[in-house]
PDB file with one MODEL, atoms N, CA, C and O in Angstrom:
MODEL        1
ATOM      1  N   MET A   1     -15.017   6.233 -11.408  1.00  0.00           N
ATOM      2  CA  MET A   1     -16.041   6.193 -11.124  1.00  0.00           C
ATOM      3  C   MET A   1     -16.138   5.155 -10.046  1.00  0.00           C
ATOM      4  O   MET A   1     -15.194   4.441  -9.707  1.00  0.00           O
ATOM      5  N   THR A   2     -17.731   5.108  -9.365  1.00  0.00           N
ATOM      6  CA  THR A   2     -17.509   4.619  -8.155  1.00  0.00           C
ATOM      7  C   THR A   2     -18.236   3.550  -8.527  1.00  0.00           C
ATOM      8  O   THR A   2     -18.693   3.592  -9.669  1.00  0.00           O
ATOM      9  N   THR A   3     -18.544   2.275  -7.642  1.00  0.00           N
ATOM     10  CA  THR A   3     -19.612   1.411  -8.008  1.00  0.00           C
ATOM     11  C   THR A   3     -20.252   1.681  -6.318  1.00  0.00           C
ATOM     12  O   THR A   3     -20.888   0.659  -6.060  1.00  0.00           O
ATOM     13  N   ASP A   4     -20.304   2.426  -5.387  1.00  0.00           N
ATOM     14  CA  ASP A   4     -20.858   2.591  -4.026  1.00  0.00           C
ATOM     15  C   ASP A   4     -22.272   2.827  -4.434  1.00  0.00           C
ATOM     16  O   ASP A   4     -22.269   3.946  -4.946  1.00  0.00           O
ATOM     17  N   PRO A   5     -23.626   2.276  -4.468  1.00  0.00           N
ATOM     18  CA  PRO A   5     -24.773   3.031  -4.785  1.00  0.00           C
ATOM     19  C   PRO A   5     -24.958   3.682  -3.617  1.00  0.00           C
ATOM     20  O   PRO A   5     -25.914   4.433  -3.810  1.00  0.00           O
ATOM     21  N   HIS A   6     -24.476   3.834  -2.260  1.00  0.00           N
ATOM     22  CA  HIS A   6     -24.422   5.417  -1.773  1.00  0.00           C
ATOM     23  C   HIS A   6     -23.873   6.777  -1.730  1.00  0.00           C
ATOM     24  O   HIS A   6     -23.873   7.747  -0.972  1.00  0.00           O
ATOM     25  N   HIS A   7     -23.293   6.341  -3.150  1.00  0.00           N
ATOM     26  CA  HIS A   7     -22.578   7.387  -3.202  1.00  0.00           C
ATOM     27  C   HIS A   7     -22.771   8.969  -3.358  1.00  0.00           C
ATOM     28  O   HIS A   7     -22.094   9.889  -2.899  1.00  0.00           O
ATOM     29  N   ALA A   8     -23.807   8.979  -4.080  1.00  0.00           N
ATOM     30  CA  ALA A   8     -24.725  10.219  -3.783  1.00  0.00           C
ATOM     31  C   ALA A   8     -24.986  10.653  -2.508  1.00  0.00           C
ATOM     32  O   ALA A   8     -25.256  11.842  -2.336  1.00  0.00           O
ATOM     33  N   GLU A   9     -24.948   9.858  -1.552  1.00  0.00           N
ATOM     34  CA  GLU A   9     -25.613  10.468   0.026  1.00  0.00           C
ATOM     35  C   GLU A   9     -24.451  10.406   0.186  1.00  0.00           C
ATOM     36  O   GLU A   9     -24.124  11.423   0.799  1.00  0.00           O
ATOM     37  N   TYR A  10     -23.474   9.696  -0.041  1.00  0.00           N
ATOM     38  CA  TYR A  10     -22.509  10.211   0.928  1.00  0.00           C
ATOM     39  C   TYR A  10     -21.837  11.743   0.482  1.00  0.00           C
ATOM     40  O   TYR A  10     -21.810  12.753   1.185  1.00  0.00           O
ATOM     41  N   ALA A  11     -21.416  11.610  -0.629  1.00  0.00           N
ATOM     42  CA  ALA A  11     -21.540  12.894  -1.099  1.00  0.00           C
ATOM     43  C   ALA A  11     -22.151  14.255  -0.518  1.00  0.00           C
ATOM     44  O   ALA A  11     -21.508  15.208  -0.079  1.00  0.00           O
ATOM     45  N   GLY A  12     -23.273  14.150  -0.598  1.00  0.00           N
ATOM     46  CA  GLY A  12     -24.777  15.068  -0.288  1.00  0.00           C
ATOM     47  C   GLY A  12     -24.377  15.768   1.313  1.00  0.00           C
ATOM     48  O   GLY A  12     -24.502  16.899   1.782  1.00  0.00           O
ATOM     49  N   ALA A  13     -23.777  14.307   1.911  1.00  0.00           N
ATOM     50  CA  ALA A  13     -23.274  14.459   3.697  1.00  0.00           C
ATOM     51  C   ALA A  13     -22.240  15.948   3.658  1.00  0.00           C
ATOM     52  O   ALA A  13     -22.147  17.134   3.972  1.00  0.00           O
ATOM     53  N   ILE A  14     -21.568  14.725   2.971  1.00  0.00           N
ATOM     54  CA  ILE A  14     -20.130  16.011   3.199  1.00  0.00           C
ATOM     55  C   ILE A  14     -20.524  17.255   2.584  1.00  0.00           C
ATOM     56  O   ILE A  14     -21.130  18.052   3.300  1.00  0.00           O
ATOM     57  N   ALA A  15     -20.262  17.597   1.252  1.00  0.00           N
ATOM     58  CA  ALA A  15     -21.265  18.717   1.188  1.00  0.00           C
ATOM     59  C   ALA A  15     -21.831  20.179   2.199  1.00  0.00           C
ATOM     60  O   ALA A  15     -21.534  21.367   2.322  1.00  0.00           O
ATOM     61  N   GLY A  16     -22.880  19.121   2.813  1.00  0.00           N
ATOM     62  CA  GLY A  16     -23.771  19.305   3.915  1.00  0.00           C
ATOM     63  C   GLY A  16     -22.820  19.847   4.927  1.00  0.00           C
ATOM     64  O   GLY A  16     -23.185  20.848   5.543  1.00  0.00           O
ATOM     65  N   MET A  17     -21.442  19.235   5.234  1.00  0.00           N
ATOM     66  CA  MET A  17     -21.165  19.501   6.393  1.00  0.00           C
ATOM     67  C   MET A  17     -20.350  20.541   5.862  1.00  0.00           C
ATOM     68  O   MET A  17     -20.806  21.635   6.196  1.00  0.00           O
ATOM     69  N   ALA A  18     -19.361  20.625   5.192  1.00  0.00           N
ATOM     70  CA  ALA A  18     -19.167  21.876   4.667  1.00  0.00           C
ATOM     71  C   ALA A  18     -19.397  22.698   4.943  1.00  0.00           C
ATOM     72  O   ALA A  18     -19.010  23.285   5.954  1.00  0.00           O
ATOM     73  N   GLU A  19     -20.266  23.119   3.974  1.00  0.00           N
ATOM     74  CA  GLU A  19     -21.536  23.957   4.356  1.00  0.00           C
ATOM     75  C   GLU A  19     -21.564  25.087   5.634  1.00  0.00           C
ATOM     76  O   GLU A  19     -21.592  26.304   5.816  1.00  0.00           O
ATOM     77  N   THR A  20     -21.534  23.775   6.404  1.00  0.00           N
ATOM     78  CA  THR A  20     -22.207  23.924   8.418  1.00  0.00           C
ATOM     79  C   THR A  20     -20.385  24.463   8.912  1.00  0.00           C
ATOM     80  O   THR A  20     -19.937  25.539   9.307  1.00  0.00           O
ATOM     81  N   TYR A  21     -19.874  23.394   8.696  1.00  0.00           N
ATOM     82  CA  TYR A  21     -18.795  23.758   9.433  1.00  0.00           C
ATOM     83  C   TYR A  21     -17.479  24.347   8.615  1.00  0.00           C
ATOM     84  O   TYR A  21     -16.668  24.794   9.426  1.00  0.00           O
ATOM     85  N   GLY A  22     -17.119  24.452   7.517  1.00  0.00           N
ATOM     86  CA  GLY A  22     -16.307  24.530   6.520  1.00  0.00           C
ATOM     87  C   GLY A  22     -15.791  25.781   7.042  1.00  0.00           C
ATOM     88  O   GLY A  22     -14.679  25.713   7.564  1.00  0.00           O
ATOM     89  N   SER A  23     -16.579  27.322   6.996  1.00  0.00           N
ATOM     90  CA  SER A  23     -15.995  28.360   6.582  1.00  0.00           C
ATOM     91  C   SER A  23     -16.518  28.897   8.412  1.00  0.00           C
ATOM     92  O   SER A  23     -17.606  28.693   8.952  1.00  0.00           O
ATOM     93  N   ARG A  24     -15.564  29.447   8.858  1.00  0.00           N
ATOM     94  CA  ARG A  24     -15.411  30.512   9.941  1.00  0.00           C
ATOM     95  C   ARG A  24     -16.626  31.433  10.569  1.00  0.00           C
ATOM     96  O   ARG A  24     -17.409  30.732   9.928  1.00  0.00           O
ATOM     97  N   TRP A  25     -17.199  32.048  11.010  1.00  0.00           N
ATOM     98  CA  TRP A  25     -17.489  33.297  10.566  1.00  0.00           C
ATOM     99  C   TRP A  25     -16.639  34.312  11.722  1.00  0.00           C
ATOM    100  O   TRP A  25     -16.679  34.295  12.952  1.00  0.00           O
ATOM    101  N   VAL A  26     -15.962  35.080  10.885  1.00  0.00           N
ATOM    102  CA  VAL A  26     -15.997  35.816  11.565  1.00  0.00           C
ATOM    103  C   VAL A  26     -16.339  37.302  11.676  1.00  0.00           C
ATOM    104  O   VAL A  26     -16.289  37.973  10.645  1.00  0.00           O
ATOM    105  N   PRO A  27     -16.801  38.078  13.233  1.00  0.00           N
ATOM    106  CA  PRO A  27     -17.674  38.889  13.296  1.00  0.00           C
ATOM    107  C   PRO A  27     -16.869  39.927  13.077  1.00  0.00           C
ATOM    108  O   PRO A  27     -15.672  39.933  13.366  1.00  0.00           O
ATOM    109  N   ARG A  28     -17.594  41.014  12.467  1.00  0.00           N
ATOM    110  CA  ARG A  28     -17.654  42.087  12.014  1.00  0.00           C
ATOM    111  C   ARG A  28     -18.339  43.258  12.627  1.00  0.00           C
ATOM    112  O   ARG A  28     -19.507  42.979  12.898  1.00  0.00           O
ATOM    113  N   PRO A  29     -17.904  44.818  13.022  1.00  0.00           N
ATOM    114  CA  PRO A  29     -18.394  46.212  13.635  1.00  0.00           C
ATOM    115  C   PRO A  29     -19.976  46.215  12.812  1.00  0.00           C
ATOM    116  O   PRO A  29     -20.034  46.567  11.634  1.00  0.00           O
ATOM    117  N   GLY A  30     -21.042  45.848  13.466  1.00  0.00           N
ATOM    118  CA  GLY A  30     -22.138  46.478  12.666  1.00  0.00           C
ATOM    119  C   GLY A  30     -22.617  44.892  12.155  1.00  0.00           C
ATOM    120  O   GLY A  30     -23.189  44.720  11.079  1.00  0.00           O
ATOM    121  N   ASP A  31     -22.261  43.678  13.183  1.00  0.00           N
ATOM    122  CA  ASP A  31     -23.041  42.491  12.255  1.00  0.00           C
ATOM    123  C   ASP A  31     -24.008  42.047  13.718  1.00  0.00           C
ATOM    124  O   ASP A  31     -23.640  41.867  14.879  1.00  0.00           O
ATOM    125  N   ARG A  32     -24.921  41.995  13.293  1.00  0.00           N
ATOM    126  CA  ARG A  32     -26.223  41.849  14.955  1.00  0.00           C
ATOM    127  C   ARG A  32     -25.865  40.230  15.198  1.00  0.00           C
ATOM    128  O   ARG A  32     -25.483  39.297  14.491  1.00  0.00           O
ATOM    129  N   VAL A  33     -26.190  40.423  16.520  1.00  0.00           N
ATOM    130  CA  VAL A  33     -25.755  38.692  17.168  1.00  0.00           C
ATOM    131  C   VAL A  33     -26.903  38.305  18.034  1.00  0.00           C
ATOM    132  O   VAL A  33     -27.778  39.170  18.002  1.00  0.00           O
ATOM    133  N   ARG A  34     -27.140  37.456  18.673  1.00  0.00           N
ATOM    134  CA  ARG A  34     -27.929  36.916  20.338  1.00  0.00           C
ATOM    135  C   ARG A  34     -27.073  36.804  20.783  1.00  0.00           C
ATOM    136  O   ARG A  34     -26.376  36.227  19.948  1.00  0.00           O
ATOM    137  N   CYS A  35     -26.172  37.056  22.159  1.00  0.00           N
ATOM    138  CA  CYS A  35     -25.693  36.538  22.542  1.00  0.00           C
ATOM    139  C   CYS A  35     -26.224  36.199  24.294  1.00  0.00           C
ATOM    140  O   CYS A  35     -27.411  36.516  24.366  1.00  0.00           O
ATOM    141  N   PRO A  36     -25.702  35.663  25.684  1.00  0.00           N
ATOM    142  CA  PRO A  36     -26.328  35.473  26.776  1.00  0.00           C
ATOM    143  C   PRO A  36     -26.568  36.252  27.728  1.00  0.00           C
ATOM    144  O   PRO A  36     -25.561  36.869  28.075  1.00  0.00           O
ATOM    145  N   ARG A  37     -27.625  36.525  28.393  1.00  0.00           N
ATOM    146  CA  ARG A  37     -27.826  38.636  28.976  1.00  0.00           C
ATOM    147  C   ARG A  37     -26.260  38.529  30.344  1.00  0.00           C
ATOM    148  O   ARG A  37     -25.433  37.630  30.498  1.00  0.00           O
ATOM    149  N   ALA A  38     -26.370  39.373  30.813  1.00  0.00           N
ATOM    150  CA  ALA A  38     -24.610  39.145  32.091  1.00  0.00           C
ATOM    151  C   ALA A  38     -25.467  39.148  33.049  1.00  0.00           C
ATOM    152  O   ALA A  38     -24.930  39.079  34.155  1.00  0.00           O
ATOM    153  N   PHE A  39     -27.074  39.222  33.061  1.00  0.00           N
ATOM    154  CA  PHE A  39     -27.305  39.770  34.383  1.00  0.00           C
ATOM    155  C   PHE A  39     -28.500  38.609  33.826  1.00  0.00           C
ATOM    156  O   PHE A  39     -29.023  38.840  32.735  1.00  0.00           O
ATOM    157  N   GLY A  40     -28.984  37.152  34.731  1.00  0.00           N
ATOM    158  CA  GLY A  40     -29.951  36.106  35.067  1.00  0.00           C
ATOM    159  C   GLY A  40     -29.745  35.512  33.763  1.00  0.00           C
ATOM    160  O   GLY A  40     -29.062  35.954  32.839  1.00  0.00           O
ATOM    161  N   GLY A  41     -30.613  34.165  33.830  1.00  0.00           N
ATOM    162  CA  GLY A  41     -30.387  33.344  32.396  1.00  0.00           C
ATOM    163  C   GLY A  41     -30.623  34.186  31.163  1.00  0.00           C
ATOM    164  O   GLY A  41     -30.587  35.406  31.007  1.00  0.00           O
ATOM    165  N   GLY A  42     -30.832  33.364  30.475  1.00  0.00           N
ATOM    166  CA  GLY A  42     -31.415  33.933  28.358  1.00  0.00           C
ATOM    167  C   GLY A  42     -30.515  34.669  27.822  1.00  0.00           C
ATOM    168  O   GLY A  42     -29.780  35.436  28.445  1.00  0.00           O
ATOM    169  N   TYR A  43     -30.514  34.502  26.746  1.00  0.00           N
ATOM    170  CA  TYR A  43     -30.315  35.702  25.451  1.00  0.00           C
ATOM    171  C   TYR A  43     -30.783  36.943  25.466  1.00  0.00           C
ATOM    172  O   TYR A  43     -31.744  37.288  26.152  1.00  0.00           O
ATOM    173  N   GLN A  44     -29.903  37.961  24.440  1.00  0.00           N
ATOM    174  CA  GLN A  44     -30.262  38.906  24.175  1.00  0.00           C
ATOM    175  C   GLN A  44     -29.829  39.500  22.722  1.00  0.00           C
ATOM    176  O   GLN A  44     -28.796  38.962  22.323  1.00  0.00           O
ATOM    177  N   PRO A  45     -30.241  40.255  22.032  1.00  0.00           N
ATOM    178  CA  PRO A  45     -29.648  40.302  20.847  1.00  0.00           C
ATOM    179  C   PRO A  45     -28.736  41.551  21.500  1.00  0.00           C
ATOM    180  O   PRO A  45     -28.889  42.196  22.538  1.00  0.00           O
ATOM    181  N   GLY A  46     -27.471  41.626  20.179  1.00  0.00           N
ATOM    182  CA  GLY A  46     -26.988  43.075  20.463  1.00  0.00           C
ATOM    183  C   GLY A  46     -26.426  43.185  19.290  1.00  0.00           C
ATOM    184  O   GLY A  46     -26.907  42.511  18.379  1.00  0.00           O
ATOM    185  N   VAL A  47     -25.092  44.192  18.972  1.00  0.00           N
ATOM    186  CA  VAL A  47     -24.585  44.348  17.661  1.00  0.00           C
ATOM    187  C   VAL A  47     -23.216  44.243  18.038  1.00  0.00           C
ATOM    188  O   VAL A  47     -22.832  44.246  19.207  1.00  0.00           O
ATOM    189  N   ILE A  48     -22.257  44.119  16.721  1.00  0.00           N
ATOM    190  CA  ILE A  48     -20.676  43.696  17.227  1.00  0.00           C
ATOM    191  C   ILE A  48     -20.188  44.972  17.541  1.00  0.00           C
ATOM    192  O   ILE A  48     -20.105  45.578  16.472  1.00  0.00           O
ATOM    193  N   ALA A  49     -19.823  45.688  18.472  1.00  0.00           N
ATOM    194  CA  ALA A  49     -18.830  46.909  18.388  1.00  0.00           C
ATOM    195  C   ALA A  49     -17.266  46.675  17.588  1.00  0.00           C
ATOM    196  O   ALA A  49     -16.642  47.486  16.904  1.00  0.00           O
ATOM    197  N   GLY A  50     -16.884  45.151  17.982  1.00  0.00           N
ATOM    198  CA  GLY A  50     -15.212  45.106  17.466  1.00  0.00           C
ATOM    199  C   GLY A  50     -14.696  44.912  18.751  1.00  0.00           C
ATOM    200  O   GLY A  50     -15.017  45.286  19.879  1.00  0.00           O
ATOM    201  N   PRO A  51     -13.392  43.901  18.047  1.00  0.00           N
ATOM    202  CA  PRO A  51     -12.967  43.003  18.745  1.00  0.00           C
ATOM    203  C   PRO A  51     -11.821  43.387  19.482  1.00  0.00           C
ATOM    204  O   PRO A  51     -11.096  44.318  19.134  1.00  0.00           O
ATOM    205  N   GLU A  52     -11.591  42.512  20.755  1.00  0.00           N
ATOM    206  CA  GLU A  52     -11.160  42.862  21.961  1.00  0.00           C
ATOM    207  C   GLU A  52     -10.046  42.178  22.211  1.00  0.00           C
ATOM    208  O   GLU A  52     -10.459  41.576  23.202  1.00  0.00           O
ATOM    209  N   ASP A  53      -8.853  41.772  22.065  1.00  0.00           N
ATOM    210  CA  ASP A  53      -8.102  40.740  22.179  1.00  0.00           C
ATOM    211  C   ASP A  53      -8.795  39.030  22.499  1.00  0.00           C
ATOM    212  O   ASP A  53      -9.172  38.328  23.437  1.00  0.00           O
ATOM    213  N   GLY A  54      -8.655  38.999  21.176  1.00  0.00           N
ATOM    214  CA  GLY A  54      -9.533  37.400  21.197  1.00  0.00           C
ATOM    215  C   GLY A  54     -10.831  37.234  21.451  1.00  0.00           C
ATOM    216  O   GLY A  54     -11.304  36.098  21.413  1.00  0.00           O
ATOM    217  N   ALA A  55     -11.477  38.136  21.696  1.00  0.00           N
ATOM    218  CA  ALA A  55     -12.794  38.107  22.084  1.00  0.00           C
ATOM    219  C   ALA A  55     -13.461  39.414  21.386  1.00  0.00           C
ATOM    220  O   ALA A  55     -12.831  40.258  20.748  1.00  0.00           O
ATOM    221  N   TYR A  56     -14.898  39.415  21.640  1.00  0.00           N
ATOM    222  CA  TYR A  56     -15.853  40.522  20.797  1.00  0.00           C
ATOM    223  C   TYR A  56     -16.001  41.759  22.041  1.00  0.00           C
ATOM    224  O   TYR A  56     -15.640  41.705  23.217  1.00  0.00           O
ATOM    225  N   LEU A  57     -16.849  43.158  21.089  1.00  0.00           N
ATOM    226  CA  LEU A  57     -17.286  43.994  22.164  1.00  0.00           C
ATOM    227  C   LEU A  57     -18.257  44.099  21.675  1.00  0.00           C
ATOM    228  O   LEU A  57     -18.260  44.569  20.538  1.00  0.00           O
ATOM    229  N   VAL A  58     -19.659  43.673  22.367  1.00  0.00           N
ATOM    230  CA  VAL A  58     -21.084  43.877  22.018  1.00  0.00           C
ATOM    231  C   VAL A  58     -22.279  44.424  22.739  1.00  0.00           C
ATOM    232  O   VAL A  58     -22.943  43.999  23.684  1.00  0.00           O
ATOM    233  N   ASP A  59     -22.360  45.729  21.837  1.00  0.00           N
ATOM    234  CA  ASP A  59     -23.348  46.431  22.343  1.00  0.00           C
ATOM    235  C   ASP A  59     -25.114  46.241  22.501  1.00  0.00           C
ATOM    236  O   ASP A  59     -26.009  46.362  21.664  1.00  0.00           O
ATOM    237  N   THR A  60     -25.150  45.813  24.298  1.00  0.00           N
ATOM    238  CA  THR A  60     -26.811  44.999  24.351  1.00  0.00           C
ATOM    239  C   THR A  60     -27.599  46.495  25.085  1.00  0.00           C
ATOM    240  O   THR A  60     -27.206  47.658  25.179  1.00  0.00           O
ATOM    241  N   ALA A  61     -28.924  45.769  25.540  1.00  0.00           N
ATOM    242  CA  ALA A  61     -29.274  47.030  25.749  1.00  0.00           C
ATOM    243  C   ALA A  61     -28.618  46.814  27.639  1.00  0.00           C
ATOM    244  O   ALA A  61     -28.749  47.822  28.334  1.00  0.00           O
ATOM    245  N   GLU A  62     -27.959  45.520  28.342  1.00  0.00           N
ATOM    246  CA  GLU A  62     -27.605  45.721  29.308  1.00  0.00           C
ATOM    247  C   GLU A  62     -26.055  46.774  29.282  1.00  0.00           C
ATOM    248  O   GLU A  62     -25.364  47.003  30.274  1.00  0.00           O
ATOM    249  N   GLY A  63     -25.823  47.232  28.021  1.00  0.00           N
ATOM    250  CA  GLY A  63     -24.237  47.717  28.401  1.00  0.00           C
ATOM    251  C   GLY A  63     -23.575  47.000  27.224  1.00  0.00           C
ATOM    252  O   GLY A  63     -24.143  46.226  26.454  1.00  0.00           O
ATOM    253  N   ARG A  64     -21.767  47.520  27.185  1.00  0.00           N
ATOM    254  CA  ARG A  64     -21.006  46.877  26.280  1.00  0.00           C
ATOM    255  C   ARG A  64     -20.622  45.641  27.057  1.00  0.00           C
ATOM    256  O   ARG A  64     -20.454  45.687  28.275  1.00  0.00           O
ATOM    257  N   LEU A  65     -20.494  44.618  26.401  1.00  0.00           N
ATOM    258  CA  LEU A  65     -20.740  43.395  26.938  1.00  0.00           C
ATOM    259  C   LEU A  65     -19.104  42.671  26.149  1.00  0.00           C
ATOM    260  O   LEU A  65     -18.878  42.707  24.939  1.00  0.00           O
ATOM    261  N   LEU A  66     -18.282  42.145  27.063  1.00  0.00           N
ATOM    262  CA  LEU A  66     -16.708  41.192  26.295  1.00  0.00           C
ATOM    263  C   LEU A  66     -17.892  39.693  25.923  1.00  0.00           C
ATOM    264  O   LEU A  66     -18.738  39.280  26.716  1.00  0.00           O
ATOM    265  N   MET A  67     -17.696  39.283  24.927  1.00  0.00           N
ATOM    266  CA  MET A  67     -17.943  37.782  24.411  1.00  0.00           C
ATOM    267  C   MET A  67     -17.276  37.445  23.488  1.00  0.00           C
ATOM    268  O   MET A  67     -17.094  38.057  22.436  1.00  0.00           O
ATOM    269  N   TYR A  68     -16.728  36.123  23.918  1.00  0.00           N
ATOM    270  CA  TYR A  68     -15.758  35.122  23.227  1.00  0.00           C
ATOM    271  C   TYR A  68     -16.601  34.542  21.520  1.00  0.00           C
ATOM    272  O   TYR A  68     -17.822  34.533  21.674  1.00  0.00           O
ATOM    273  N   LEU A  69     -16.388  34.320  20.787  1.00  0.00           N
ATOM    274  CA  LEU A  69     -16.797  33.429  19.583  1.00  0.00           C
ATOM    275  C   LEU A  69     -18.349  32.565  19.405  1.00  0.00           C
ATOM    276  O   LEU A  69     -19.354  32.550  18.695  1.00  0.00           O
ATOM    277  N   GLU A  70     -17.695  31.842  20.664  1.00  0.00           N
ATOM    278  CA  GLU A  70     -18.269  30.491  20.853  1.00  0.00           C
ATOM    279  C   GLU A  70     -19.657  31.174  21.476  1.00  0.00           C
ATOM    280  O   GLU A  70     -20.617  30.458  21.190  1.00  0.00           O
ATOM    281  N   GLU A  71     -20.035  32.333  22.233  1.00  0.00           N
ATOM    282  CA  GLU A  71     -20.916  32.518  22.558  1.00  0.00           C
ATOM    283  C   GLU A  71     -22.025  33.677  21.815  1.00  0.00           C
ATOM    284  O   GLU A  71     -22.791  34.372  22.482  1.00  0.00           O
ATOM    285  N   LEU A  72     -21.941  33.714  20.464  1.00  0.00           N
ATOM    286  CA  LEU A  72     -22.420  34.659  20.210  1.00  0.00           C
ATOM    287  C   LEU A  72     -23.004  33.740  18.648  1.00  0.00           C
ATOM    288  O   LEU A  72     -22.339  32.843  18.130  1.00  0.00           O
ATOM    289  N   GLU A  73     -24.485  34.274  18.070  1.00  0.00           N
ATOM    290  CA  GLU A  73     -24.992  33.739  17.347  1.00  0.00           C
ATOM    291  C   GLU A  73     -25.219  34.101  16.320  1.00  0.00           C
ATOM    292  O   GLU A  73     -26.436  33.977  16.458  1.00  0.00           O
ATOM    293  N   ARG A  74     -25.076  34.639  14.871  1.00  0.00           N
ATOM    294  CA  ARG A  74     -25.277  35.770  14.183  1.00  0.00           C
ATOM    295  C   ARG A  74     -26.732  35.703  13.671  1.00  0.00           C
ATOM    296  O   ARG A  74     -27.317  34.678  13.320  1.00  0.00           O
ATOM    297  N   ILE A  75     -27.366  37.329  13.687  1.00  0.00           N
ATOM    298  CA  ILE A  75     -28.803  37.268  13.250  1.00  0.00           C
ATOM    299  C   ILE A  75     -28.591  37.113  11.582  1.00  0.00           C
ATOM    300  O   ILE A  75     -27.642  37.675  11.036  1.00  0.00           O
ATOM    301  N   THR A  76     -29.104  36.683  11.179  1.00  0.00           N
ATOM    302  CA  THR A  76     -29.356  37.100   9.274  1.00  0.00           C
ATOM    303  C   THR A  76     -30.096  37.302   9.017  1.00  0.00           C
ATOM    304  O   THR A  76     -30.045  37.577   7.818  1.00  0.00           O
ATOM    305  N   ASN A  77     -31.511  37.432   9.597  1.00  0.00           N
ATOM    306  CA  ASN A  77     -32.635  37.827   8.671  1.00  0.00           C
ATOM    307  C   ASN A  77     -33.005  39.867   9.755  1.00  0.00           C
ATOM    308  O   ASN A  77     -33.887  40.627   9.356  1.00  0.00           O
TER     309      ASN A  77
ENDMDL
END
């Protein structure tokens, strides 16, 4: 048992980090995402069509785009 009075705070911070950074999201066909626009600035919604050579095909209003995982944000609601 620890005598550190901040142990609970450390444990909570570590648990929060594991929840945020511990699991890597793997996009699957049908997942809704937010991705950069192909033309101009800003973002747009899209749907994962499938994997493609280390990236992902995303169906958007601008057509089917090839995006890297780092460019995608999962829409959960």
